[in-house]
Every structure is written in C-alpha cells, then in structure tokens.
C-alpha positions as CSV (number, residue, x, y, z in Angstrom):
1,X,-1.8,-61.1,-32.4
2,X,-2.8,-57.5,-32.1
3,X,0.5,-56.3,-33.1
4,X,0.5,-58.4,-36.2
5,X,-2.7,-57.0,-37.3
6,X,-1.6,-53.4,-36.7
7,X,1.4,-54.2,-38.9
8,X,-0.7,-55.7,-41.4
9,X,-2.8,-52.7,-41.6
10,X,-0.1,-50.3,-41.8
11,X,1.7,-51.9,-44.6
12,X,-1.6,-52.0,-46.7
13,X,-2.0,-48.4,-46.0
14,X,1.5,-47.5,-47.0
15,X,1.3,-49.5,-50.3
16,X,-2.2,-48.1,-50.9
17,X,-0.6,-44.5,-50.3
18,X,2.2,-45.2,-52.7
19,X,-0.3,-46.1,-55.5
20,X,-2.7,-43.4,-54.8
21,X,0.0,-40.6,-55.2
22,X,2.1,-42.2,-57.7
23,X,5.0,-41.2,-55.9
24,X,6.8,-44.6,-56.2
25,X,10.2,-44.9,-58.0
26,X,9.5,-45.0,-61.6
27,X,9.6,-48.9,-62.3
28,X,8.3,-51.2,-64.8
29,X,5.3,-52.4,-62.9
30,X,2.2,-52.5,-64.9
31,X,-1.2,-53.6,-64.0
32,X,-2.8,-57.0,-64.9
33,X,-6.0,-57.4,-66.9
34,X,-7.8,-58.8,-64.1
35,X,-7.4,-55.3,-62.1
36,X,-8.7,-53.3,-65.4
37,X,-12.1,-55.1,-66.2
38,X,-14.1,-51.7,-65.9
39,X,-11.5,-49.8,-67.6
40,X,-12.5,-48.5,-71.3
41,X,-10.6,-50.5,-74.1
42,X,-9.8,-50.1,-77.6
43,X,-12.9,-49.9,-79.6
44,X,-15.0,-48.4,-76.8
45,X,-16.3,-44.9,-77.5
46,X,-14.7,-42.3,-75.2
47,X,-17.0,-40.5,-72.8
48,X,-17.4,-36.7,-73.7
49,X,-16.5,-34.1,-71.1
50,X,-16.3,-30.5,-70.9
51,X,-13.0,-28.5,-69.5
52,X,-12.3,-25.2,-68.4
53,X,-8.7,-24.0,-68.8
54,X,-6.9,-21.7,-66.8
55,X,-7.9,-18.7,-69.0
56,X,-11.8,-19.7,-68.3
57,X,-12.4,-21.0,-71.8
58,X,-14.7,-24.2,-71.9
59,X,-14.2,-26.8,-74.3
60,X,-15.5,-30.5,-74.9
61,X,-13.6,-33.5,-76.0
62,X,-15.8,-33.5,-79.0
63,X,-14.5,-29.9,-79.9
64,X,-10.9,-31.1,-79.3
65,X,-11.6,-34.3,-81.6
66,X,-12.8,-32.0,-84.4
67,X,-9.2,-30.5,-84.8
68,X,-7.6,-34.2,-84.4
69,X,-6.9,-37.2,-82.4
70,X,-6.5,-36.8,-78.7
71,X,-4.4,-38.3,-75.9
72,X,-6.6,-38.1,-72.7
73,X,-4.1,-39.4,-69.8
74,X,-5.0,-39.9,-66.3
75,X,-2.6,-39.4,-63.5
76,X,-3.0,-39.5,-59.5
77,X,-1.6,-36.1,-58.5
78,X,0.0,-33.0,-59.3
79,X,3.6,-32.5,-58.1
80,X,4.4,-36.2,-57.4
81,X,7.5,-37.7,-58.7
82,X,6.2,-40.0,-61.5
83,X,3.3,-37.7,-62.3
84,X,5.4,-34.9,-63.2
85,X,8.1,-36.8,-65.2
86,X,4.7,-37.9,-67.1
87,X,3.5,-34.7,-67.7
88,X,7.0,-33.5,-68.6
89,X,7.4,-36.1,-71.3
90,X,4.2,-35.1,-73.0
91,X,5.2,-31.4,-72.7
92,X,8.6,-32.2,-74.4
93,X,6.6,-34.1,-77.2
94,X,3.8,-31.8,-77.4
95,X,5.1,-29.6,-80.2
96,X,5.7,-32.8,-82.4
97,X,2.3,-34.1,-81.4
98,X,0.6,-30.8,-82.2
99,X,2.5,-30.5,-85.5
100,X,0.6,-33.7,-86.5
101,X,-2.8,-32.7,-85.3
102,X,-2.7,-34.4,-81.9
103,X,-3.4,-32.8,-78.8
104,X,-3.1,-33.8,-75.1
105,X,-5.4,-33.6,-72.0
106,X,-4.5,-34.5,-68.5
107,X,-6.8,-35.6,-66.0
108,X,-6.6,-35.8,-62.2
109,X,-8.8,-35.2,-59.2
110,X,-6.8,-31.9,-58.1
111,X,-8.6,-28.4,-58.4
112,X,-7.9,-25.9,-60.9
113,X,-5.9,-23.9,-58.5
114,X,-3.4,-26.9,-57.9
115,X,-3.2,-27.6,-61.9
116,X,-2.6,-23.9,-62.5
117,X,0.5,-24.2,-60.3
118,X,1.5,-27.5,-61.8
119,X,0.9,-25.9,-65.4
120,X,3.0,-22.9,-64.7
121,X,6.0,-24.6,-62.7
122,X,6.3,-27.1,-65.3
123,X,5.4,-25.0,-68.4
124,X,2.8,-27.4,-69.6
125,X,1.2,-26.3,-73.0
126,X,-1.9,-28.5,-72.7
127,X,-4.9,-28.2,-70.5
128,X,-5.4,-30.4,-67.3
129,X,-9.0,-31.3,-66.2
130,X,-9.8,-30.9,-62.6
131,X,-12.0,-33.9,-62.0
132,X,-12.4,-33.1,-58.3
133,X,-15.6,-35.6,-58.0
134,X,-13.8,-38.1,-60.1
135,X,-17.0,-38.6,-62.5
136,X,-14.4,-38.7,-65.5
137,X,-12.3,-41.3,-63.6
138,X,-15.1,-43.3,-63.1
139,X,-16.7,-42.8,-66.7
140,X,-13.2,-44.1,-68.2
141,X,-12.9,-46.9,-65.4
142,X,-9.5,-45.7,-64.1
143,X,-10.2,-45.5,-60.3
144,X,-7.7,-46.9,-58.2
145,X,-8.0,-50.0,-55.9
146,X,-11.3,-49.9,-53.7
147,X,-11.8,-46.4,-55.3
148,X,-8.5,-45.0,-53.9
149,X,-6.5,-42.7,-56.2
150,X,-6.5,-42.8,-59.8
151,X,-4.7,-45.3,-62.4
152,X,-2.0,-44.1,-64.6
153,X,-3.5,-44.6,-68.0
154,X,-3.2,-43.0,-71.5
155,X,-6.1,-43.3,-73.9
156,X,-5.5,-42.2,-77.7
157,X,-9.0,-41.2,-79.0
158,X,-9.3,-41.0,-82.6
159,X,-11.5,-38.0,-84.3
160,X,-14.4,-40.4,-84.4
161,X,-14.3,-40.5,-80.8
162,X,-13.4,-44.3,-80.6
163,X,-10.6,-45.2,-78.3
164,X,-7.5,-46.4,-80.8
165,X,-4.9,-47.4,-77.9
166,X,-4.8,-47.7,-74.2
167,X,-1.6,-47.8,-72.1
168,X,-1.9,-48.7,-68.6
169,X,1.3,-48.4,-66.4
170,X,0.5,-47.3,-62.9
171,X,4.3,-46.7,-61.7
172,X,6.0,-46.1,-64.9
173,X,5.9,-43.5,-67.7
174,X,8.1,-45.6,-70.4
175,X,5.1,-47.3,-71.6
176,X,3.3,-43.7,-72.1
177,X,6.4,-42.4,-73.9
178,X,6.3,-45.7,-76.2
179,X,2.5,-44.6,-77.1
180,X,3.9,-41.1,-78.1
181,X,6.7,-42.6,-80.0
182,X,4.6,-45.1,-81.9
183,X,2.1,-42.5,-82.9
184,X,4.8,-40.1,-84.1
185,X,6.5,-43.0,-86.1
186,X,3.1,-43.9,-87.6
187,X,2.3,-40.3,-88.8
188,X,5.7,-40.1,-90.6
189,X,8.4,-37.7,-90.8
190,X,6.4,-34.9,-91.9
191,X,3.8,-32.9,-89.9
192,X,0.3,-32.8,-91.0
C-alpha cells in the first residue's frame, strides 16, 4: 500500500512539473473551460501593469495601448522548449505586428536577469515582464493548478483596454500562432 501511495505522489509531481515548466513536447492539448473560471475573458478590462525593460525604461500597459493593441502573453519559464518556441514565434512575426501597430509583451515569474539572457540569446525585440511575485499572473487568472506554475495564455488587448481575444493552450504554440495569423489577416495586407 505504501509503495502505491509513493508511486501516485511521484506521478502527480511529475505531471505537475511538466505542466509548470512548460517543457512537455508540443502537443495540441488545450485546457478546458472548467479549469479557467478565474481567467479573464473577452470583454473584460485588462489589468494595467508597469514594466521595466532591460534598458531601465518603465512603461505601463496603458502607455503601450496608446500606440495600438497589445498582445500580453503569459508563459511558464524562460529557456524551456515550448516557451522558447512561443517566444521565437512572436519574434518572427513582430515586424509584421509592429507594422500594423500591434505590440507584444511576455510575462513570466523569472527575474530580469533571466529575462535578459533569454531576450539576448533569442533576439527577442519585445519586453518581458518579471512577475516574480505572480501578482500579474493572479490578476489575469493564469495561475497553474493549485497555484503551481503559469498557464500559457495570450490576451489581445484593444486600445480601449478591453480584452478582444484569449488563447489558452498550455502545451502548444499552434493556437497562439493562429491568433497572430488571424490578427494579421484581419488587419489586411497593408501595414497601418
């Protein structure tokens, strides 16, 4: 009996670790509605936040929105497989997005030192928010199960501060890529 309990605890811990660090293989496994009841939804007002970039410049979400819509994407951790693919996907599309007035901001609980290494190593042209106390994670409702980890969620926030689209795909980059593709298709062929 004791061996069975230990095995069950280890299995739960392994699944939680995979979910929390986002380092599982990329798969089309998305969360269910029941798991996301506290998560902000389309039509909700996006909580404002302040970010300090690697150059020490401080900006608020409201400042960014004055320039156009913003994709605020949450990810579990710097340098993990799926998180790196997601960041590089946004990097590869950032020129097209910026030409249409759309900015990207990434959020995870790592500190600025980790974010700095991650940005430099992968040439990320957008800011990353160091949400070390997970206050922003909680405000957007993207905490992982039992408060462990962070959900992989992208929010498209309109210039009015209202959430226009939400993509929730914990182990897959594809749905987040589809959000970018739809956004670019809707904005037409010509940049703003």
